[in-house]
Every structure is written in C-alpha cells, then in structure tokens.
N, C-alpha and C positions, 0 to 999 in steps of 0.2 A: 517561534521559527517551526515549523512542521517537515520532517523530514522522510526518507524510506529508501531501502536497498534490499532489492531482493536477489539471492541465491538459489540459483537451480541446483541443489543437491545430486541431483540424478547425472548431472554432467561436469557438477565442481567448477561451474560459471556463474558469472553474474546474468541474468534475465535482463536481456535489452529488448525493447521497443512493448514492453506491457503497457497498456494504459492503464493508468492508477486518478481515482475520483474521489476529492477529500469532502465530504459533508459536516455540516454543523448541526445538532438539533438543537431548531427556535421553535419552544412550547414542544406541541407534539408533533412536528412536520421537520424532515430533513430538509436542509438548504444547501445547494453545491457551494463551494465556495474556491474550487480549485481544482484542474484536474491538468492530465501531463503525461508523457512518456517516458519510459524509464531510458538513460541513456547506456553506451556500452558498459559502462560500468555496472549497469544496472540499478543507479539511483535517480531521486527524484526529489526534489526542494520545493514544496508549496510557497507561495508569495503571499502570503495572510496577513490578515493581524492577529495582534494575542489578545484574544478573548477567551476567558474561564468558558468552560463546560463539555459537552458530549460531543466527540466526533467520530467520523465514520472514514477508513480508507478502504475503497472496494479496489482490491485486486483484478484487472479482467484478463484473467487468464488463458481463457480457451483461443483465442486465436495467437496466443504464444505458442501453444502445443501443436496446433493446426499447423502451423508454418514448419513443424518439423516432421509433419505428419506421425507424431507422437498422440498415443489413447492418452486420455485425461481423464479423470473422474470430475473435476474440479471445473466450472466454468468461469464464476467469479469467487472471491473471497473476502466477505465484509470482515472488518476488523475494528470494533468499538472501543472506543477509549476515554478518560477523562481527564481534562488539562485542569489543572488549580491554581497551579505556580506559573503565570505567564513570564518569571523572570528567567527561565530557564527555556533552553530548547528541547524540542522532543522527537525520538527520532525511532520509528516504528518499521523495523525489518522482517521479511519476509524467508525464510527458507522454505522453497515450495521441492517439490516433485510429483510425477504424475496422481501419486495417488496418496498424499498424506502433505501436509505442510506445519509451520510452527512460527511463532510471532514472541516476542517480548519485547521491553522497552529498553532501546538502546542509548547509548551515550552521543 
C-alpha cells in the first residue's frame, strides 16, 4: 500500500482537493499506476499492486493555491522513492507552503 497526506503548514490545515499521481519506473519510462484527489483530511491511498521498484508521486499543487487566490512558487512537486520491501506499507507525507515543502517516509 502507498499512501500520502498533505499538510498546508501556512494554514495549519490539511490540503484538501490536491490531485496526486503515482507512477512506477519501468525500464527508462514512467508508467502511471494511480491517481486521485486528497480527501478533507488531506489524505489519499493508492490502490496498487505491491511491486518493488522506483516510484514517483507528483503533487499537483498549482490549482490548490489558485483556489484561495494564493501566490505559489510551485506548480507540481514530484517525489521519487524506492520500494524494496513489499511486506510493509509506504506513506509519503508532504508538508506544504506556497514557497517551500518537505517530505519524509512516514509510517
């Protein structure tokens, strides 16, 4: 299982309605394996097979900031990560503000 959570640190609230896209690298190409929108708690769980490999979640944040008429430096935020142990879940949170972001491997 791969999941994500976005917290807008400038507001202290979850970021609802952000489109997130999950890709897996196959050879030299990226293959989309899931897409969705964050829920009111800023979360999304991708329904995908457990396959070791290199993955990318792209957080499409431009529309999120535009909804509030907020200026933002970032439009899309790609986060690449490696899955080696398919017996655990992978949670990739994003701490977001209009001029910066941070991420880590959650639990």
